[in-house]
TISEMAR-848016 format. One record per residue (C-alpha): x, y negated, z; residue in one letter. Coordinates in steps of 0.5 Angstrom, whole numbers, padded with zeros to 4 digits, always signed. Example, Ala and Ser with C-alpha at 12.3 -4.5 7.8 and 13.67 -1.06 7.14 Angstrom:
TISEMAR-848016
+0025+0009+0016A+0027+0002+0014S
end
This chain:
TISEMAR-848016
+0243-0233+0023M+0247-0228+0020Q+0244-0221+0020S+0249-0215+0023S+0253-0211+0018S+0250-0204+0017A+0256-0200+0020P+0255-0204+0027Q+0247-0203+0026R+0249-0195+0026M+0253-0196+0032R+0248-0199+0036N+0243-0194+0034F+0248-0188+0035T+0249-0191+0042I+0242-0192+0044V+0240-0185+0042I+0246-0182+0046I+0243-0186+0052A+0236-0184+0051I+0239-0176+0051A+0243-0177+0057L+0237-0180+0061V+0233-0174+0059I+0238-0169+0060A+0239-0172+0067L+0232-0173+0069V+0231-0165+0067L+0237-0163+0070G+0234-0166+0077I+0227-0163+0076R+0230-0156+0075A+0235-0157+0081Q+0229-0159+0085N+0224-0154+0083F+0229-0148+0084T+0231-0151+0091D+0225-0153+0094S+0222-0150+0100L+0216-0148+0097E+0219-0145+0091T+0223-0141+0095Q+0217-0139+0100A+0213-0137+0094D+0219-0132+0091R+0221-0129+0098A+0219-0122+0100T+0213-0121+0105P+0215-0120+0112I+0211-0113+0112D+0215-0111+0106I+0222-0113+0108A+0222-0110+0115L+0220-0103+0112T+0223-0103+0105N+0230-0100+0108N+0234-0107+0106K+0237-0112+0111P+0233-0118+0112T+0234-0125+0114L+0227-0128+0116M+0227-0136+0116E+0222-0140+0120F+0221-0147+0117Y+0217-0153+0115A+0216-0157+0109N+0217-0163+0113W+0223-0161+0117C+0229-0165+0114T+0234-0160+0116S+0230-0154+0112C+0230-0159+0106Q+0238-0160+0107A+0239-0153+0107M+0235-0151+0101A+0240-0152+0096P+0245-0148+0100D+0240-0142+0101L+0238-0142+0094A+0245-0140+0092A+0245-0135+0098V+0239-0132+0096K+0241-0132+0089A+0248-0129+0091Q+0245-0123+0096F+0238-0123+0094G+0239-0116+0091D+0242-0113+0097R+0238-0117+0103V+0231-0119+0103N+0229-0126+0105F+0223-0128+0108S+0220-0135+0110M+0215-0136+0115L+0212-0143+0115N+0211-0145+0122V+0205-0150+0120D+0201-0144+0118N+0198-0141+0125T+0198-0134+0122K+0205-0134+0124W+0204-0136+0131L+0205-0128+0133P+0212-0128+0130E+0213-0136+0132V+0212-0133+0140T+0215-0127+0139K+0222-0130+0136Y+0221-0136+0141R+0222-0141+0135V+0222-0148+0138D+0227-0151+0133G+0227-0150+0126I+0230-0148+0122P+0231-0141+0126H+0234-0135+0122F+0233-0128+0125V+0237-0122+0122F+0235-0115+0122F+0238-0109+0120D+0235-0104+0115S+0231-0101+0120Q+0228-0107+0122G+0231-0108+0128K+0233-0115+0131V+0241-0116+0131L+0242-0124+0131A+0238-0130+0131Q+0241-0137+0130V+0238-0144+0130I+0239-0150+0126G+0243-0152+0120E+0248-0147+0118Q+0254-0148+0113P+0253-0144+0107R+0260-0140+0109Q+0257-0138+0116I+0251-0135+0112L+0255-0132+0107E+0259-0129+0112S+0253-0126+0117K+0250-0123+0111L+0256-0120+0108T+0257-0117+0116D+0249-0115+0115L+0250-0111+0109I+0256-0108+0111A+0253-0106+0118G+0258-0110+0122V+0256-0114+0128D+0252-0120+0127V+0253-0124+0133S+0248-0129+0135D+0251-0136+0135T+0248-0142+0139A+0244-0148+0136A+0250-0150+0132T+0247-0155+0127G+0241-0160+0127E+0234-0158+0128V+0227-0160+0128S+0224-0159+0134K+0217-0155+0133F+0211-0154+0138T+0206-0150+0135P+0199-0153+0134K+0196-0147+0137V+0198-0144+0144I+0197-0137+0145P+0193-0135+0151K+0197-0132+0156N+0195-0125+0155N+0197-0126+0147D+0204-0128+0149D+0209-0123+0149P+0213-0127+0155R+0207-0126+0159A+0207-0121+0165H+0200-0120+0166G
end
């Protein structure tokens, strides 16, 4: 058996090093993207709703759940929208699986997620949309919200994950109850 020549061994070694570097870069890139786009990360960075509704900035409140495939599908686009508008708009995220948000789930009649509520700078509800929304639609609505232009409601135009609260409020706790 003849051994490989030195230049051929050097070429093979270089190819192996480049392949390893590419795999490492790919793995780190995927990790970094998933970390910044994940629902949990976005929720951790979100403005608490009590602050958002009182700091004189418009607010986009999102009802979501970690298991919601529509919410997961929108996460990368929402991360980009938040990066683009985060200095001018509050972004609040309320996880529907957390029963502490049951009053808000009831108040805004959340029965499908993702569910978005647009507030003006004074905390007044201007519009609600349900389901996956294209990034361009959210950008347009947020631009209108910042400009003080009408932000109209849109019917459930996107995919939704049905949601039923784990705890149903008593009739006297439900703002829709009349008695």
